[in-house]
A tleap script that builds the chain and sets N, CA, C and O, in Angstrom:
source leaprc.protein.ff14SB
mol = sequence {
  NMET LYS ASN GLU SER LYS PHE GLN MET TRP
  ARG GLY THR ILE ALA LEU VAL GLN VAL ASP
  GLU ILE VAL SER ASN GLU GLU ARG ILE TRP
  LEU ASP ASP HIE LEU LYS GLN LEU PRO PHE
  THR ILE GLU GLN LYS GLU ILE LEU GLN LYS
  ASP PHE LYS ASP GLY VAL THR ILE GLU GLU
  VAL LEU PRO LEU ILE GLU ASP LYS ARG GLU
  ARG GLY MET LEU ILE ASN PHE ALA ASN SER
  ILE PHE LYS SER ASP GLY LEU VAL GLN SER
  GLU GLU LYS ILE LEU ASN GLU LEU GLN GLN
  LYS ILE ILE GLY ASP LEU ASN PHE ALA GLU
  ILE THR LYS GLU VAL GLU SER ILE ARG SER
  ASP PHE ASP GLN THR ASN ASP GLU ASP SER
  ILE VAL LYS GLN ILE PHE GLY TYR LEU LYS
  SER LEU CLEU
}
set mol.1.N position { 0.857 -1.163 0.000 }
set mol.1.CA position { 0.000 0.000 0.000 }
set mol.1.C position { 0.905 1.228 0.000 }
set mol.1.O position { 1.767 1.374 0.867 }
set mol.2.N position { 0.707 2.091 -0.959 }
set mol.2.CA position { 1.574 3.251 -1.118 }
set mol.2.C position { 1.253 4.368 -0.130 }
set mol.2.O position { 2.137 5.141 0.239 }
set mol.3.N position { 0.007 4.458 0.296 }
set mol.3.CA position { -0.422 5.537 1.177 }
set mol.3.C position { -0.123 5.181 2.639 }
set mol.3.O position { -0.793 4.335 3.232 }
set mol.4.N position { 0.884 5.834 3.205 }
set mol.4.CA position { 1.321 5.530 4.577 }
set mol.4.C position { 0.241 5.862 5.603 }
set mol.4.O position { 0.059 5.126 6.573 }
set mol.5.N position { -0.470 6.959 5.395 }
set mol.5.CA position { -1.533 7.343 6.327 }
set mol.5.C position { -2.627 6.278 6.364 }
set mol.5.O position { -3.142 5.940 7.430 }
set mol.6.N position { -2.972 5.758 5.196 }
set mol.6.CA position { -4.003 4.712 5.128 }
set mol.6.C position { -3.508 3.424 5.796 }
set mol.6.O position { -4.269 2.751 6.492 }
set mol.7.N position { -2.246 3.088 5.586 }
set mol.7.CA position { -1.680 1.911 6.245 }
set mol.7.C position { -1.759 2.067 7.764 }
set mol.7.O position { -2.127 1.127 8.468 }
set mol.8.N position { -1.418 3.240 8.261 }
set mol.8.CA position { -1.482 3.485 9.704 }
set mol.8.C position { -2.923 3.410 10.211 }
set mol.8.O position { -3.164 2.993 11.344 }
set mol.9.N position { -3.879 3.814 9.369 }
set mol.9.CA position { -5.287 3.689 9.748 }
set mol.9.C position { -5.639 2.222 9.977 }
set mol.9.O position { -6.360 1.895 10.920 }
set mol.10.N position { -5.138 1.345 9.125 }
set mol.10.CA position { -5.418 -0.082 9.293 }
set mol.10.C position { -4.727 -0.629 10.532 }
set mol.10.O position { -5.258 -1.525 11.189 }
set mol.11.N position { -3.563 -0.110 10.858 }
set mol.11.CA position { -2.943 -0.483 12.139 }
set mol.11.C position { -3.845 -0.027 13.281 }
set mol.11.O position { -3.985 -0.713 14.293 }
set mol.12.N position { -4.451 1.137 13.099 }
set mol.12.CA position { -5.382 1.643 14.106 }
set mol.12.C position { -6.582 0.737 14.289 }
set mol.12.O position { -7.089 0.593 15.402 }
set mol.13.N position { -7.044 0.122 13.207 }
set mol.13.CA position { -8.184 -0.796 13.343 }
set mol.13.C position { -7.791 -2.016 14.175 }
set mol.13.O position { -8.605 -2.544 14.931 }
set mol.14.N position { -6.551 -2.457 14.033 }
set mol.14.CA position { -6.080 -3.570 14.866 }
set mol.14.C position { -6.070 -3.142 16.331 }
set mol.14.O position { -6.464 -3.907 17.211 }
set mol.15.N position { -5.621 -1.923 16.582 }
set mol.15.CA position { -5.635 -1.411 17.958 }
set mol.15.C position { -7.058 -1.362 18.502 }
set mol.15.O position { -7.288 -1.680 19.669 }
set mol.16.N position { -8.006 -0.971 17.671 }
set mol.16.CA position { -9.403 -0.885 18.107 }
set mol.16.C position { -9.963 -2.258 18.445 }
set mol.16.O position { -10.681 -2.416 19.433 }
set mol.17.N position { -9.634 -3.252 17.624 }
set mol.17.CA position { -10.117 -4.615 17.869 }
set mol.17.C position { -9.588 -5.126 19.212 }
set mol.17.O position { -10.257 -5.902 19.894 }
set mol.18.N position { -8.396 -4.691 19.580 }
set mol.18.CA position { -7.750 -5.196 20.791 }
set mol.18.C position { -8.055 -4.379 22.045 }
set mol.18.O position { -7.572 -4.716 23.126 }
set mol.19.N position { -8.838 -3.324 21.924 }
set mol.19.CA position { -9.000 -2.382 23.031 }
set mol.19.C position { -9.584 -3.009 24.295 }
set mol.19.O position { -9.225 -2.605 25.401 }
set mol.20.N position { -10.465 -3.975 24.152 }
set mol.20.CA position { -11.045 -4.612 25.346 }
set mol.20.C position { -10.306 -5.899 25.719 }
set mol.20.O position { -10.751 -6.664 26.574 }
set mol.21.N position { -9.163 -6.118 25.056 }
set mol.21.CA position { -8.296 -7.271 25.291 }
set mol.21.C position { -8.950 -8.607 24.955 }
set mol.21.O position { -8.427 -9.663 25.311 }
set mol.22.N position { -10.080 -8.564 24.276 }
set mol.22.CA position { -10.763 -9.771 23.806 }
set mol.22.C position { -11.104 -9.548 22.339 }
set mol.22.O position { -11.840 -8.620 22.005 }
set mol.23.N position { -10.576 -10.387 21.471 }
set mol.23.CA position { -10.902 -10.286 20.049 }
set mol.23.C position { -11.984 -11.323 19.771 }
set mol.23.O position { -11.729 -12.527 19.751 }
set mol.24.N position { -13.200 -10.821 19.559 }
set mol.24.CA position { -14.328 -11.724 19.315 }
set mol.24.C position { -14.265 -12.282 17.898 }
set mol.24.O position { -13.541 -11.761 17.049 }
set mol.25.N position { -15.019 -13.332 17.651 }
set mol.25.CA position { -15.096 -13.885 16.294 }
set mol.25.C position { -15.619 -12.846 15.322 }
set mol.25.O position { -15.134 -12.752 14.195 }
set mol.26.N position { -16.610 -12.059 15.746 }
set mol.26.CA position { -17.176 -11.023 14.878 }
set mol.26.C position { -16.111 -9.999 14.502 }
set mol.26.O position { -16.014 -9.593 13.344 }
set mol.27.N position { -15.307 -9.582 15.490 }
set mol.27.CA position { -14.249 -8.607 15.221 }
set mol.27.C position { -13.178 -9.203 14.315 }
set mol.27.O position { -12.691 -8.538 13.400 }
set mol.28.N position { -12.815 -10.447 14.569 }
set mol.28.CA position { -11.797 -11.115 13.745 }
set mol.28.C position { -12.282 -11.235 12.297 }
set mol.28.O position { -11.525 -10.969 11.364 }
set mol.29.N position { -13.532 -11.632 12.113 }
set mol.29.CA position { -14.108 -11.761 10.768 }
set mol.29.C position { -14.140 -10.405 10.081 }
set mol.29.O position { -13.761 -10.289 8.916 }
set mol.30.N position { -14.591 -9.372 10.800 }
set mol.30.CA position { -14.662 -8.020 10.228 }
set mol.30.C position { -13.280 -7.589 9.754 }
set mol.30.O position { -13.124 -7.109 8.631 }
set mol.31.N position { -12.285 -7.762 10.609 }
set mol.31.CA position { -10.927 -7.344 10.278 }
set mol.31.C position { -10.365 -8.158 9.115 }
set mol.31.O position { -9.796 -7.591 8.182 }
set mol.32.N position { -10.519 -9.472 9.163 }
set mol.32.CA position { -10.026 -10.332 8.079 }
set mol.32.C position { -10.666 -9.972 6.744 }
set mol.32.O position { -9.980 -9.887 5.725 }
set mol.33.N position { -11.987 -9.760 6.750 }
set mol.33.CA position { -12.700 -9.424 5.511 }
set mol.33.C position { -12.159 -8.144 4.885 }
set mol.33.O position { -12.070 -8.037 3.662 }
set mol.34.N position { -11.804 -7.191 5.709 }
set mol.34.CA position { -11.309 -5.917 5.186 }
set mol.34.C position { -9.832 -5.989 4.792 }
set mol.34.O position { -9.449 -5.513 3.723 }
set mol.35.N position { -9.017 -6.573 5.640 }
set mol.35.CA position { -7.572 -6.577 5.384 }
set mol.35.C position { -7.176 -7.422 4.183 }
set mol.35.O position { -6.232 -7.075 3.474 }
set mol.36.N position { -7.879 -8.526 3.941 }
set mol.36.CA position { -7.476 -9.399 2.834 }
set mol.36.C position { -7.738 -8.772 1.463 }
set mol.36.O position { -7.235 -9.268 0.455 }
set mol.37.N position { -8.504 -7.709 1.413 }
set mol.37.CA position { -8.818 -7.055 0.139 }
set mol.37.C position { -7.821 -5.961 -0.233 }
set mol.37.O position { -7.900 -5.397 -1.324 }
set mol.38.N position { -6.892 -5.660 0.657 }
set mol.38.CA position { -6.025 -4.502 0.451 }
set mol.38.C position { -4.629 -4.900 -0.020 }
set mol.38.O position { -4.115 -5.952 0.361 }
set mol.39.N position { -4.011 -4.046 -0.859 }
set mol.39.CA position { -2.705 -4.364 -1.451 }
set mol.39.C position { -1.525 -3.971 -0.551 }
set mol.39.O position { -0.774 -3.052 -0.876 }
set mol.40.N position { -1.367 -4.664 0.574 }
set mol.40.CA position { -0.249 -4.370 1.463 }
set mol.40.C position { 1.034 -4.974 0.908 }
set mol.40.O position { 1.015 -6.001 0.230 }
set mol.41.N position { 2.151 -4.310 1.212 }
set mol.41.CA position { 3.449 -4.885 0.867 }
set mol.41.C position { 3.745 -6.012 1.860 }
set mol.41.O position { 3.067 -6.149 2.879 }
set mol.42.N position { 4.753 -6.806 1.553 }
set mol.42.CA position { 5.155 -7.885 2.462 }
set mol.42.C position { 5.553 -7.302 3.815 }
set mol.42.O position { 5.182 -7.835 4.860 }
set mol.43.N position { 6.300 -6.217 3.792 }
set mol.43.CA position { 6.728 -5.570 5.040 }
set mol.43.C position { 5.522 -5.079 5.851 }
set mol.43.O position { 5.479 -5.242 7.071 }
set mol.44.N position { 4.558 -4.485 5.172 }
set mol.44.CA position { 3.362 -4.008 5.867 }
set mol.44.C position { 2.570 -5.166 6.472 }
set mol.44.O position { 2.062 -5.061 7.589 }
set mol.45.N position { 2.468 -6.268 5.732 }
set mol.45.CA position { 1.768 -7.443 6.266 }
set mol.45.C position { 2.458 -7.953 7.526 }
set mol.45.O position { 1.800 -8.349 8.488 }
set mol.46.N position { 3.791 -7.941 7.513 }
set mol.46.CA position { 4.542 -8.381 8.694 }
set mol.46.C position { 4.271 -7.464 9.887 }
set mol.46.O position { 4.121 -7.936 11.014 }
set mol.47.N position { 4.209 -6.168 9.640 }
set mol.47.CA position { 3.920 -5.208 10.710 }
set mol.47.C position { 2.522 -5.443 11.265 }
set mol.47.O position { 2.326 -5.439 12.480 }
set mol.48.N position { 1.546 -5.649 10.377 }
set mol.48.CA position { 0.173 -5.894 10.823 }
set mol.48.C position { 0.080 -7.182 11.642 }
set mol.48.O position { -0.612 -7.230 12.659 }
set mol.49.N position { 0.784 -8.224 11.191 }
set mol.49.CA position { 0.779 -9.491 11.939 }
set mol.49.C position { 1.413 -9.309 13.317 }
set mol.49.O position { 0.921 -9.843 14.311 }
set mol.50.N position { 2.497 -8.557 13.367 }
set mol.50.CA position { 3.158 -8.283 14.649 }
set mol.50.C position { 2.226 -7.478 15.554 }
set mol.50.O position { 2.106 -7.770 16.744 }
set mol.51.N position { 1.570 -6.466 14.989 }
set mol.51.CA position { 0.625 -5.657 15.769 }
set mol.51.C position { -0.478 -6.530 16.351 }
set mol.51.O position { -0.863 -6.374 17.510 }
set mol.52.N position { -0.980 -7.446 15.539 }
set mol.52.CA position { -2.069 -8.302 16.001 }
set mol.52.C position { -1.580 -9.257 17.089 }
set mol.52.O position { -2.289 -9.525 18.059 }
set mol.53.N position { -0.367 -9.763 16.915 }
set mol.53.CA position { 0.191 -10.722 17.879 }
set mol.53.C position { 0.631 -10.036 19.173 }
set mol.53.O position { 0.291 -10.482 20.269 }
set mol.54.N position { 1.390 -8.947 19.035 }
set mol.54.CA position { 2.006 -8.296 20.196 }
set mol.54.C position { 1.190 -7.127 20.743 }
set mol.54.O position { 1.410 -6.673 21.866 }
set mol.55.N position { 0.252 -6.650 19.940 }
set mol.55.CA position { -0.556 -5.509 20.359 }
set mol.55.C position { -0.001 -4.191 19.849 }
set mol.55.O position { 1.204 -4.034 19.655 }
set mol.56.N position { -0.898 -3.263 19.641 }
set mol.56.CA position { -0.570 -1.904 19.233 }
set mol.56.C position { -1.655 -1.020 19.839 }
set mol.56.O position { -2.795 -1.456 20.002 }
set mol.57.N position { -1.309 0.203 20.168 }
set mol.57.CA position { -2.310 1.090 20.765 }
set mol.57.C position { -2.693 2.192 19.792 }
set mol.57.O position { -1.936 2.558 18.894 }
set mol.58.N position { -3.882 2.699 20.001 }
set mol.58.CA position { -4.363 3.790 19.153 }
set mol.58.C position { -3.476 5.023 19.340 }
set mol.58.O position { -3.293 5.805 18.407 }
set mol.59.N position { -2.930 5.195 20.540 }
set mol.59.CA position { -2.048 6.336 20.809 }
set mol.59.C position { -0.771 6.263 19.974 }
set mol.59.O position { -0.206 7.294 19.608 }
set mol.60.N position { -0.319 5.050 19.673 }
set mol.60.CA position { 0.883 4.872 18.856 }
set mol.60.C position { 0.647 5.278 17.408 }
set mol.60.O position { 1.507 5.902 16.785 }
set mol.61.N position { -0.513 4.924 16.875 }
set mol.61.CA position { -0.721 5.098 15.436 }
set mol.61.C position { -1.496 6.358 15.060 }
set mol.61.O position { -1.342 6.849 13.942 }
set mol.62.N position { -2.318 6.893 15.951 }
set mol.62.CA position { -3.139 8.049 15.583 }
set mol.62.C position { -2.312 9.227 15.060 }
set mol.62.O position { -2.709 9.839 14.069 }
set mol.63.N position { -1.176 9.572 15.684 }
set mol.63.CA position { -0.384 10.684 15.139 }
set mol.63.C position { 0.163 10.408 13.734 }
set mol.63.O position { 0.499 11.341 13.004 }
set mol.64.N position { 0.252 9.135 13.359 }
set mol.64.CA position { 0.786 8.762 12.047 }
set mol.64.C position { -0.290 8.767 10.963 }
set mol.64.O position { 0.017 8.648 9.777 }
set mol.65.N position { -1.547 8.905 11.373 }
set mol.65.CA position { -2.658 8.976 10.416 }
set mol.65.C position { -2.872 10.450 10.114 }
set mol.65.O position { -3.604 11.142 10.822 }
set mol.66.N position { -2.228 10.921 9.060 }
set mol.66.CA position { -2.210 12.347 8.768 }
set mol.66.C position { -3.404 12.811 7.949 }
set mol.66.O position { -3.805 13.971 8.048 }
set mol.67.N position { -3.969 11.942 7.156 }
set mol.67.CA position { -5.086 12.312 6.287 }
set mol.67.C position { -6.388 12.318 7.087 }
set mol.67.O position { -6.728 11.331 7.740 }
set mol.68.N position { -7.107 13.427 7.032 }
set mol.68.CA position { -8.358 13.562 7.792 }
set mol.68.C position { -9.403 12.545 7.354 }
set mol.68.O position { -10.221 12.104 8.161 }
set mol.69.N position { -9.379 12.175 6.083 }
set mol.69.CA position { -10.334 11.156 5.614 }
set mol.69.C position { -10.095 9.827 6.318 }
set mol.69.O position { -11.038 9.156 6.737 }
set mol.70.N position { -8.830 9.457 6.443 }
set mol.70.CA position { -8.518 8.205 7.126 }
set mol.70.C position { -8.871 8.277 8.606 }
set mol.70.O position { -9.304 7.286 9.194 }
set mol.71.N position { -8.687 9.443 9.205 }
set mol.71.CA position { -9.077 9.612 10.610 }
set mol.71.C position { -10.594 9.452 10.753 }
set mol.71.O position { -11.076 8.822 11.694 }
set mol.72.N position { -11.332 10.027 9.813 }
set mol.72.CA position { -12.786 9.870 9.827 }
set mol.72.C position { -13.199 8.424 9.618 }
set mol.72.O position { -14.129 7.934 10.259 }
set mol.73.N position { -12.499 7.743 8.712 }
set mol.73.CA position { -12.795 6.328 8.477 }
set mol.73.C position { -12.516 5.502 9.725 }
set mol.73.O position { -13.226 4.537 10.007 }
set mol.74.N position { -11.482 5.879 10.472 }
set mol.74.CA position { -11.153 5.151 11.694 }
set mol.74.C position { -12.302 5.245 12.704 }
set mol.74.O position { -12.619 4.266 13.379 }
set mol.75.N position { -12.921 6.418 12.804 }
set mol.75.CA position { -14.091 6.558 13.686 }
set mol.75.C position { -15.214 5.656 13.197 }
set mol.75.O position { -15.863 4.975 13.991 }
set mol.76.N position { -15.440 5.653 11.891 }
set mol.76.CA position { -16.482 4.799 11.322 }
set mol.76.C position { -16.186 3.326 11.605 }
set mol.76.O position { -17.080 2.569 11.986 }
set mol.77.N position { -14.939 2.929 11.418 }
set mol.77.CA position { -14.556 1.549 11.700 }
set mol.77.C position { -14.719 1.230 13.183 }
set mol.77.O position { -15.152 0.135 13.541 }
set mol.78.N position { -14.374 2.184 14.043 }
set mol.78.CA position { -14.536 1.964 15.485 }
set mol.78.C position { -15.992 1.664 15.807 }
set mol.78.O position { -16.288 0.754 16.582 }
set mol.79.N position { -16.903 2.432 15.212 }
set mol.79.CA position { -18.332 2.170 15.415 }
set mol.79.C position { -18.695 0.760 14.979 }
set mol.79.O position { -19.381 0.037 15.702 }
set mol.80.N position { -18.237 0.371 13.800 }
set mol.80.CA position { -18.556 -0.962 13.272 }
set mol.80.C position { -17.961 -2.066 14.137 }
set mol.80.O position { -18.639 -3.035 14.479 }
set mol.81.N position { -16.696 -1.911 14.484 }
set mol.81.CA position { -15.997 -2.941 15.252 }
set mol.81.C position { -16.606 -3.082 16.645 }
set mol.81.O position { -16.914 -4.188 17.089 }
set mol.82.N position { -16.773 -1.965 17.319 }
set mol.82.CA position { -17.250 -2.014 18.701 }
set mol.82.C position { -18.673 -2.533 18.799 }
set mol.82.O position { -19.028 -3.212 19.763 }
set mol.83.N position { -19.474 -2.220 17.817 }
set mol.83.CA position { -20.875 -2.640 17.879 }
set mol.83.C position { -21.085 -4.055 17.348 }
set mol.83.O position { -22.161 -4.627 17.519 }
set mol.84.N position { -20.061 -4.625 16.704 }
set mol.84.CA position { -20.209 -5.969 16.133 }
set mol.84.C position { -20.411 -7.031 17.209 }
set mol.84.O position { -21.078 -8.039 16.976 }
set mol.85.N position { -19.840 -6.804 18.379 }
set mol.85.CA position { -19.998 -7.777 19.466 }
set mol.85.C position { -20.623 -7.147 20.710 }
set mol.85.O position { -20.564 -7.710 21.803 }
set mol.86.N position { -21.210 -5.991 20.529 }
set mol.86.CA position { -21.823 -5.286 21.655 }
set mol.86.C position { -20.837 -4.286 22.239 }
set mol.86.O position { -19.709 -4.643 22.581 }
set mol.87.N position { -21.259 -3.046 22.350 }
set mol.87.CA position { -20.406 -1.964 22.838 }
set mol.87.C position { -20.226 -2.093 24.349 }
set mol.87.O position { -21.196 -2.034 25.105 }
set mol.88.N position { -18.980 -2.271 24.780 }
set mol.88.CA position { -18.696 -2.334 26.214 }
set mol.88.C position { -18.126 -0.993 26.665 }
set mol.88.O position { -17.727 -0.170 25.840 }
set mol.89.N position { -18.090 -0.781 27.963 }
set mol.89.CA position { -17.709 0.517 28.509 }
set mol.89.C position { -16.324 0.968 28.045 }
set mol.89.O position { -16.147 2.135 27.696 }
set mol.90.N position { -15.342 0.071 28.036 }
set mol.90.CA position { -13.990 0.464 27.619 }
set mol.90.C position { -13.968 0.881 26.149 }
set mol.90.O position { -13.244 1.803 25.773 }
set mol.91.N position { -14.763 0.202 25.321 }
set mol.91.CA position { -14.828 0.560 23.899 }
set mol.91.C position { -15.525 1.905 23.719 }
set mol.91.O position { -15.099 2.730 22.911 }
set mol.92.N position { -16.587 2.118 24.470 }
set mol.92.CA position { -17.312 3.391 24.371 }
set mol.92.C position { -16.406 4.552 24.773 }
set mol.92.O position { -16.436 5.612 24.147 }
set mol.93.N position { -15.609 4.354 25.806 }
set mol.93.CA position { -14.677 5.391 26.255 }
set mol.93.C position { -13.654 5.692 25.159 }
set mol.93.O position { -13.390 6.855 24.854 }
set mol.94.N position { -13.085 4.648 24.574 }
set mol.94.CA position { -12.103 4.825 23.496 }
set mol.94.C position { -12.743 5.530 22.304 }
set mol.94.O position { -12.138 6.427 21.716 }
set mol.95.N position { -13.964 5.131 21.945 }
set mol.95.CA position { -14.660 5.754 20.820 }
set mol.95.C position { -14.852 7.242 21.075 }
set mol.95.O position { -14.595 8.057 20.189 }
set mol.96.N position { -15.295 7.607 22.262 }
set mol.96.CA position { -15.492 9.019 22.597 }
set mol.96.C position { -14.176 9.788 22.568 }
set mol.96.O position { -14.125 10.907 22.058 }
set mol.97.N position { -13.111 9.198 23.110 }
set mol.97.CA position { -11.796 9.849 23.090 }
set mol.97.C position { -11.283 10.014 21.662 }
set mol.97.O position { -10.731 11.055 21.306 }
set mol.98.N position { -11.471 8.981 20.855 }
set mol.98.CA position { -11.030 9.026 19.464 }
set mol.98.C position { -11.768 10.121 18.703 }
set mol.98.O position { -11.157 10.893 17.965 }
set mol.99.N position { -13.072 10.181 18.885 }
set mol.99.CA position { -13.855 11.224 18.227 }
set mol.99.C position { -13.381 12.605 18.666 }
set mol.99.O position { -13.247 13.502 17.834 }
set mol.100.N position { -13.128 12.785 19.946 }
set mol.100.CA position { -12.681 14.082 20.452 }
set mol.100.C position { -11.324 14.466 19.879 }
set mol.100.O position { -11.111 15.617 19.500 }
set mol.101.N position { -10.404 13.505 19.814 }
set mol.101.CA position { -9.076 13.792 19.269 }
set mol.101.C position { -9.165 14.194 17.806 }
set mol.101.O position { -8.489 15.125 17.369 }
set mol.102.N position { -9.991 13.500 17.058 }
set mol.102.CA position { -10.088 13.769 15.626 }
set mol.102.C position { -10.873 15.042 15.366 }
set mol.102.O position { -10.456 15.873 14.558 }
set mol.103.N position { -11.985 15.203 16.030 }
set mol.103.CA position { -12.782 16.418 15.853 }
set mol.103.C position { -12.018 17.622 16.382 }
set mol.103.O position { -12.157 18.731 15.865 }
set mol.104.N position { -11.210 17.401 17.412 }
set mol.104.CA position { -10.410 18.481 17.983 }
set mol.104.C position { -9.429 19.071 16.994 }
set mol.104.O position { -8.972 20.199 17.176 }
set mol.105.N position { -9.094 18.323 15.944 }
set mol.105.CA position { -8.179 18.813 14.911 }
set mol.105.C position { -8.833 19.822 13.974 }
set mol.105.O position { -8.140 20.562 13.276 }
set mol.106.N position { -10.158 19.856 13.956 }
set mol.106.CA position { -10.854 20.734 13.023 }
set mol.106.C position { -10.895 22.160 13.556 }
set mol.106.O position { -11.053 22.376 14.757 }
set mol.107.N position { -10.753 23.116 12.671 }
set mol.107.CA position { -10.806 24.527 13.030 }
set mol.107.C position { -12.231 25.025 12.790 }
set mol.107.O position { -12.590 25.403 11.674 }
set mol.108.N position { -13.039 25.019 13.860 }
set mol.108.CA position { -14.447 25.366 13.708 }
set mol.108.C position { -14.655 26.827 13.334 }
set mol.108.O position { -15.638 27.146 12.665 }
set mol.109.N position { -13.765 27.723 13.743 }
set mol.109.CA position { -13.887 29.132 13.355 }
set mol.109.C position { -13.751 29.262 11.840 }
set mol.109.O position { -14.503 29.997 11.200 }
set mol.110.N position { -12.792 28.547 11.281 }
set mol.110.CA position { -12.587 28.568 9.827 }
set mol.110.C position { -13.786 27.954 9.100 }
set mol.110.O position { -14.231 28.473 8.076 }
set mol.111.N position { -14.298 26.858 9.633 }
set mol.111.CA position { -15.456 26.197 9.025 }
set mol.111.C position { -16.660 27.126 9.048 }
set mol.111.O position { -17.358 27.269 8.045 }
set mol.112.N position { -16.905 27.761 10.198 }
set mol.112.CA position { -18.038 28.683 10.334 }
set mol.112.C position { -17.908 29.841 9.353 }
set mol.112.O position { -18.887 30.227 8.715 }
set mol.113.N position { -16.715 30.392 9.230 }
set mol.113.CA position { -16.480 31.508 8.309 }
set mol.113.C position { -16.786 31.094 6.868 }
set mol.113.O position { -17.422 31.844 6.126 }
set mol.114.N position { -16.338 29.912 6.477 }
set mol.114.CA position { -16.572 29.436 5.110 }
set mol.114.C position { -18.054 29.192 4.852 }
set mol.114.O position { -18.565 29.550 3.790 }
set mol.115.N position { -18.752 28.585 5.816 }
set mol.115.CA position { -20.186 28.333 5.649 }
set mol.115.C position { -20.950 29.653 5.576 }
set mol.115.O position { -21.886 29.782 4.786 }
set mol.116.N position { -20.560 30.636 6.391 }
set mol.116.CA position { -21.213 31.952 6.334 }
set mol.116.C position { -20.976 32.618 4.987 }
set mol.116.O position { -21.864 33.284 4.456 }
set mol.117.N position { -19.787 32.443 4.438 }
set mol.117.CA position { -19.485 32.994 3.116 }
set mol.117.C position { -20.366 32.344 2.052 }
set mol.117.O position { -20.876 33.021 1.160 }
set mol.118.N position { -20.537 31.038 2.153 }
set mol.118.CA position { -21.397 30.325 1.205 }
set mol.118.C position { -22.834 30.793 1.360 }
set mol.118.O position { -23.542 30.989 0.372 }
set mol.119.N position { -23.264 30.970 2.608 }
set mol.119.CA position { -24.638 31.447 2.853 }
set mol.119.C position { -24.831 32.845 2.271 }
set mol.119.O position { -25.878 33.136 1.692 }
set mol.120.N position { -23.834 33.707 2.419 }
set mol.120.CA position { -23.910 35.058 1.862 }
set mol.120.C position { -24.069 34.994 0.346 }
set mol.120.O position { -24.865 35.729 -0.238 }
set mol.121.N position { -23.298 34.104 -0.284 }
set mol.121.CA position { -23.435 33.913 -1.732 }
set mol.121.C position { -24.840 33.442 -2.078 }
set mol.121.O position { -25.415 33.867 -3.081 }
set mol.122.N position { -25.391 32.566 -1.246 }
set mol.122.CA position { -26.741 32.057 -1.469 }
set mol.122.C position { -27.763 33.182 -1.393 }
set mol.122.O position { -28.668 33.269 -2.222 }
set mol.123.N position { -27.609 34.045 -0.386 }
set mol.123.CA position { -28.550 35.151 -0.226 }
set mol.123.C position { -28.559 36.037 -1.467 }
set mol.123.O position { -29.589 36.613 -1.817 }
set mol.124.N position { -27.413 36.143 -2.128 }
set mol.124.CA position { -27.324 36.969 -3.329 }
set mol.124.C position { -27.900 36.257 -4.549 }
set mol.124.O position { -28.529 36.891 -5.396 }
set mol.125.N position { -27.689 34.936 -4.646 }
set mol.125.CA position { -28.154 34.209 -5.828 }
set mol.125.C position { -29.502 33.558 -5.617 }
set mol.125.O position { -30.247 33.340 -6.572 }
set mol.126.N position { -29.825 33.243 -4.359 }
set mol.126.CA position { -31.085 32.598 -3.987 }
set mol.126.C position { -31.283 31.270 -4.728 }
set mol.126.O position { -32.410 30.898 -5.055 }
set mol.127.N position { -30.199 30.574 -4.984 }
set mol.127.CA position { -30.235 29.278 -5.661 }
set mol.127.C position { -29.956 28.187 -4.629 }
set mol.127.O position { -28.806 27.946 -4.264 }
set mol.128.N position { -31.029 27.525 -4.160 }
set mol.128.CA position { -30.905 26.552 -3.073 }
set mol.128.C position { -30.002 25.380 -3.447 }
set mol.128.O position { -29.214 24.925 -2.617 }
set mol.129.N position { -30.100 24.886 -4.671 }
set mol.129.CA position { -29.245 23.771 -5.092 }
set mol.129.C position { -27.773 24.160 -5.021 }
set mol.129.O position { -26.923 23.358 -4.634 }
set mol.130.N position { -27.490 25.394 -5.399 }
set mol.130.CA position { -26.117 25.867 -5.406 }
set mol.130.C position { -25.518 25.886 -4.002 }
set mol.130.O position { -24.386 25.443 -3.808 }
set mol.131.N position { -26.265 26.393 -3.022 }
set mol.131.CA position { -25.719 26.456 -1.663 }
set mol.131.C position { -25.497 25.063 -1.096 }
set mol.131.O position { -24.492 24.816 -0.428 }
set mol.132.N position { -26.421 24.158 -1.356 }
set mol.132.CA position { -26.270 22.789 -0.857 }
set mol.132.C position { -25.018 22.162 -1.457 }
set mol.132.O position { -24.235 21.534 -0.745 }
set mol.133.N position { -24.824 22.329 -2.759 }
set mol.133.CA position { -23.640 21.775 -3.416 }
set mol.133.C position { -22.359 22.393 -2.863 }
set mol.133.O position { -21.371 21.691 -2.647 }
set mol.134.N position { -22.375 23.702 -2.633 }
set mol.134.CA position { -21.185 24.373 -2.113 }
set mol.134.C position { -20.851 23.908 -0.700 }
set mol.134.O position { -19.689 23.651 -0.385 }
set mol.135.N position { -21.874 23.800 0.151 }
set mol.135.CA position { -21.630 23.371 1.530 }
set mol.135.C position { -21.120 21.936 1.554 }
set mol.135.O position { -20.158 21.628 2.256 }
set mol.136.N position { -21.770 21.051 0.781 }
set mol.136.CA position { -21.300 19.664 0.747 }
set mol.136.C position { -19.893 19.576 0.173 }
set mol.136.O position { -19.073 18.790 0.648 }
set mol.137.N position { -19.618 20.373 -0.835 }
set mol.137.CA position { -18.274 20.384 -1.404 }
set mol.137.C position { -17.236 20.821 -0.383 }
set mol.137.O position { -16.155 20.239 -0.284 }
set mol.138.N position { -17.581 21.855 0.372 }
set mol.138.CA position { -16.646 22.332 1.394 }
set mol.138.C position { -16.454 21.293 2.494 }
set mol.138.O position { -15.324 21.008 2.891 }
set mol.139.N position { -17.548 20.730 2.983 }
set mol.139.CA position { -17.445 19.723 4.044 }
set mol.139.C position { -16.661 18.504 3.565 }
set mol.139.O position { -15.881 17.924 4.320 }
set mol.140.N position { -16.871 18.122 2.314 }
set mol.140.CA position { -16.135 16.984 1.749 }
set mol.140.C position { -14.637 17.280 1.708 }
set mol.140.O position { -13.817 16.388 1.925 }
set mol.141.N position { -14.287 18.532 1.429 }
set mol.141.CA position { -12.865 18.887 1.373 }
set mol.141.C position { -12.194 18.769 2.736 }
set mol.141.O position { -10.978 18.591 2.816 }
set mol.142.N position { -12.978 18.867 3.806 }
set mol.142.CA position { -12.420 18.727 5.151 }
set mol.142.C position { -12.106 17.289 5.486 }
set mol.142.O position { -11.230 17.006 6.303 }
set mol.143.N position { -12.823 16.383 4.852 }
set mol.143.CA position { -12.629 14.965 5.132 }
set mol.143.C position { -11.546 14.454 4.276 }
set mol.143.O position { -11.211 13.271 4.344 }
savepdb mol mol.pdb
quit
């Protein structure tokens, strides 16, 4: 896999599966189904196997996930993984912390300013489709 940030995101999914120190069959199946479809290098596969065997923490890999899209995907994966075998308290805590760390990276003042600018443009053009497209385009650029 050429994208290092995406590779680190997958390491993060291994950390998420291990957070309650019990890897359920559902979690193992979910992880296997996703990982076997990806073009990892031999070295990356070895790292993932080591992470699964020896453990890896979200704190280790989160700083290495530089792309906001991958960080967002990690939250989505956390939801899927944690709910696959029932959300336990330790998983819920990790999910909340992960969301806070990732959302904490966003500059809400900048986002608000951009949305207000789009709204101002809308008030001038009064084209509802245009504002929706602009807002979605802007929000997509953040991910």
